[in-house]
C-alpha positions as CSV (number, residue, x, y, z in Angstrom):
1,M,100.3,94.4,116.4
2,K,100.5,93.1,112.9
3,K,98.5,90.0,111.8
4,L,99.2,87.7,108.9
5,L,96.5,86.6,106.5
6,Y,97.3,83.3,104.7
7,V,95.1,82.9,101.7
8,S,94.7,79.9,99.4
9,A,92.9,79.6,96.2
10,F,89.3,80.0,97.5
11,L,89.5,80.5,101.3
12,L,90.8,83.0,103.7
13,I,92.5,80.8,106.4
14,A,94.6,81.1,109.5
15,S,97.8,79.2,109.4
16,Q,101.0,78.5,111.3
17,A,104.5,78.4,109.9
18,F,106.2,75.0,110.1
19,G,109.7,73.8,110.3
20,Q,112.7,75.1,112.1
21,C,115.5,75.7,109.7
22,Y,113.1,76.8,107.0
23,P,110.0,78.3,108.8
24,D,108.2,79.4,105.7
25,R,109.0,76.5,103.4
26,H,106.5,75.2,100.9
27,N,106.1,71.6,99.7
28,T,106.4,70.4,96.1
29,S,102.8,69.1,95.7
30,W,101.1,70.3,92.5
31,F,97.6,70.3,94.2
32,D,98.7,72.6,97.1
33,G,97.9,75.9,95.4
34,W,95.8,77.6,92.7
35,I,95.9,76.8,89.0
36,S,93.8,78.4,86.2
37,C,93.9,76.7,82.7
38,E,91.0,78.8,81.2
39,T,90.4,82.5,81.3
40,S,87.2,83.9,82.7
41,E,85.5,87.3,83.2
42,N,87.6,89.4,85.6
43,P,85.8,91.2,88.5
44,N,87.7,94.3,87.3
45,E,86.0,94.8,84.0
46,I,89.0,96.6,82.4
47,R,90.9,93.3,82.7
48,G,88.4,91.4,80.5
49,E,88.7,87.6,80.1
50,S,91.8,86.7,82.0
51,H,93.5,84.4,84.6
52,W,92.7,85.9,88.0
53,I,92.1,85.2,91.6
54,S,90.2,87.5,94.1
55,Y,90.5,87.5,97.9
56,D,87.9,88.9,100.3
57,F,89.5,89.6,103.7
58,G,86.1,90.0,105.4
59,Q,86.8,93.5,106.7
60,L,88.9,96.6,105.9
61,Y,92.6,96.2,106.7
62,E,95.7,98.2,106.4
63,L,97.9,96.0,104.1
64,N,101.7,95.7,104.4
65,E,104.0,93.0,103.1
66,L,102.8,90.7,100.4
67,K,104.7,87.4,100.2
68,I,104.0,84.6,97.6
69,W,105.1,81.0,97.1
70,N,104.9,80.2,93.4
71,I,104.1,76.7,92.1
72,N,106.8,74.5,93.5
73,D,106.2,71.1,91.8
74,P,109.5,70.4,89.9
75,D,107.5,69.2,86.8
76,L,105.2,72.2,86.7
77,L,107.5,75.2,87.6
78,S,106.7,76.7,84.1
79,N,103.1,77.2,85.2
80,G,104.1,79.5,87.9
81,A,102.8,83.1,87.5
82,Q,105.4,85.6,86.3
83,N,104.0,89.1,85.4
84,V,100.9,90.0,87.4
85,I,98.7,93.1,87.9
86,I,97.6,93.7,91.5
87,D,94.2,95.6,92.1
88,Y,92.6,96.5,95.4
89,S,89.1,97.5,96.5
90,V,87.1,98.4,99.6
91,D,83.8,97.0,98.2
92,G,84.7,94.4,95.6
93,I,83.1,96.5,92.9
94,N,85.3,99.6,92.3
95,W,88.9,98.6,91.8
96,T,92.2,100.6,91.9
97,E,95.4,99.4,90.3
98,F,98.3,99.1,92.7
99,G,100.7,98.1,90.1
100,Q,102.4,95.5,88.0
101,E,104.7,93.0,89.8
102,V,106.9,90.0,89.0
103,F,106.5,86.6,90.9
104,P,109.9,84.8,90.8
105,K,109.9,81.3,89.6
106,A,110.0,78.7,92.4
107,T,112.9,76.4,93.0
108,G,111.2,73.0,93.0
109,V,112.9,71.9,96.3
110,N,111.4,71.4,99.7
111,N,113.2,74.2,101.4
112,Y,111.7,76.8,99.1
113,E,110.6,79.8,101.2
114,G,108.8,82.1,98.8
115,E,109.5,85.7,98.2
116,V,108.3,89.0,99.5
117,I,107.0,90.9,96.5
118,V,105.9,94.2,97.7
119,D,105.0,96.4,100.8
120,F,101.6,98.0,100.5
121,E,102.7,100.4,103.4
122,G,99.3,100.5,105.1
123,L,97.1,100.8,102.0
124,K,93.4,100.2,103.1
125,A,91.5,97.4,101.3
126,K,89.0,94.6,101.9
127,H,89.5,92.9,98.6
128,L,92.7,92.0,96.7
129,L,92.7,91.0,93.0
130,I,95.7,89.2,91.3
131,T,95.5,89.0,87.5
132,V,98.2,86.8,85.8
133,V,99.5,88.2,82.6
134,D,101.9,85.4,81.8
135,N,103.9,82.6,83.2
136,Y,107.2,80.8,82.8
137,G,106.1,79.0,79.6
138,G,103.5,76.4,80.9
139,D,100.0,75.6,79.7
140,C,98.2,76.9,82.9
141,M,98.8,79.8,85.2
142,G,98.9,79.8,89.1
143,F,100.8,80.0,92.3
144,A,100.9,78.0,95.6
145,E,100.1,80.4,98.4
146,L,99.9,84.2,99.2
147,R,100.4,85.8,102.6
148,V,99.6,89.5,103.5
149,A,100.7,91.2,106.8
150,V,97.9,93.5,108.0
151,D,96.9,95.8,110.7
152,S,93.2,96.5,111.6
153,A,92.0,99.6,109.7
154,K,89.6,100.4,112.5
155,S,91.6,100.0,115.7
156,E,92.6,103.7,115.9
157,N,89.2,105.0,115.0
158,E,86.8,103.1,117.2
159,D,85.5,106.3,118.9
160,I,85.0,108.2,115.7
161,C,81.4,108.4,114.6
162,I,82.1,108.8,110.8
163,I,84.7,106.8,109.0
164,A,85.1,106.9,105.3
165,D,87.8,105.9,102.8
166,V,88.6,108.1,99.7
167,Y,90.6,106.6,96.9
168,P,92.6,107.1,94.9
169,N,94.2,110.2,96.4
170,P,95.6,112.2,94.6
171,V,92.8,112.2,92.1
172,E,93.0,112.3,88.3
173,N,89.6,112.0,86.7
174,E,87.5,110.3,89.3
175,F,87.5,109.0,92.8
176,S,85.4,107.0,95.2
177,V,84.1,107.5,98.7
178,F,83.3,104.4,100.8
179,L,81.3,104.9,104.1
180,E,82.6,102.4,106.6
181,K,81.0,103.7,109.8
182,K,78.4,106.2,110.8
183,C,76.3,107.4,113.9
184,L,72.6,107.1,113.9
185,G,70.7,108.8,111.1
186,D,71.7,109.9,107.6
187,V,75.1,110.9,106.4
188,Y,75.3,113.7,103.9
189,M,78.3,114.2,101.6
190,A,79.4,117.3,99.7
191,I,82.6,118.4,98.0
192,E,84.2,121.8,98.8
193,D,87.3,123.5,97.4
194,A,90.1,125.0,99.4
195,T,88.2,128.3,99.8
196,G,85.0,126.6,101.2
197,R,83.0,126.9,98.0
198,T,80.7,124.0,97.4
199,V,81.5,122.3,94.1
200,M,79.2,119.3,94.6
201,A,76.0,119.7,96.6
202,E,75.0,117.5,99.6
203,E,73.6,114.1,98.9
204,I,73.0,111.0,101.1
205,I,75.7,108.3,101.3
206,K,74.6,105.0,102.9
207,L,76.6,102.8,105.2
208,Y,78.9,100.5,103.2
209,D,78.0,102.4,100.1
210,T,80.5,103.6,97.5
211,K,80.0,106.9,95.8
212,T,82.1,107.4,92.6
213,I,82.7,111.1,91.9
214,D,83.6,112.6,88.4
215,A,86.3,115.0,89.2
216,S,87.2,115.7,85.6
217,Q,85.6,119.2,85.9
218,F,87.5,120.1,89.0
219,G,90.6,122.3,88.4
220,P,93.9,121.2,89.9
221,G,94.2,121.9,93.7
222,V,93.0,120.9,97.1
223,Y,89.4,119.8,97.8
224,F,87.6,118.4,100.8
225,V,85.0,115.6,101.0
226,C,82.6,116.9,103.7
227,L,80.6,114.3,105.7
228,R,77.7,115.5,108.0
229,N,75.8,113.3,110.4
230,G,73.6,115.7,112.4
231,E,76.1,118.0,114.2
232,I,79.1,115.8,113.6
233,L,81.3,116.8,110.7
234,E,84.2,115.0,109.0
235,R,86.4,116.5,106.4
236,I,88.8,114.5,104.2
237,K,91.4,116.3,102.1
238,I,92.0,115.2,98.5
239,V,94.3,116.6,95.9
240,K,93.2,117.0,92.2
241,Q,96.1,116.7,89.9
């Protein structure tokens, strides 16, 4: 069953839709949302000094539809975010770009219901980062509210002793392995090619740790991230482009 995460400027909060004719409408108050008037250092270092907001969902989720309500104050519509970059992460340190999107300008009326921007189609993430590139001509940047439909990323794997996330996949120059769950004892990670030849020797990966692997020396083809916890083995297929 899908859940909805409603998130405001600083808090992850549960919410209920209101109204009957317009169940997802948003009011026109300027203070009901997030506004950034000065740039600051972005959590994703490649974004530099920018207008951004980061969300921590508290656990790993499979993300689906993303819906936003832009700034809906009739006098401040030009401050609404327009072109944005969306990044995601499983640990809040290593970020992967999902893509660049456009947030439509709000209407400035009380029956404004927001817009579905994108469907992540089950992408796994614990953190979401929105970087605003520009707006509709105002002095500040922002939007009123953001909602993400999610499924638990763990529900189908509760009986599996080793759970890890590998991203991005397919791989270009590097990829990361995030260990989400393990049995008792150490987990060892190695990389093998499609013939079973070891291309990266075993090393310990800790629970909730992220290992970034330099894949620039790997030739194009299929590889496997091999995780060993005692006699329990887990193999995750990756494709090097």
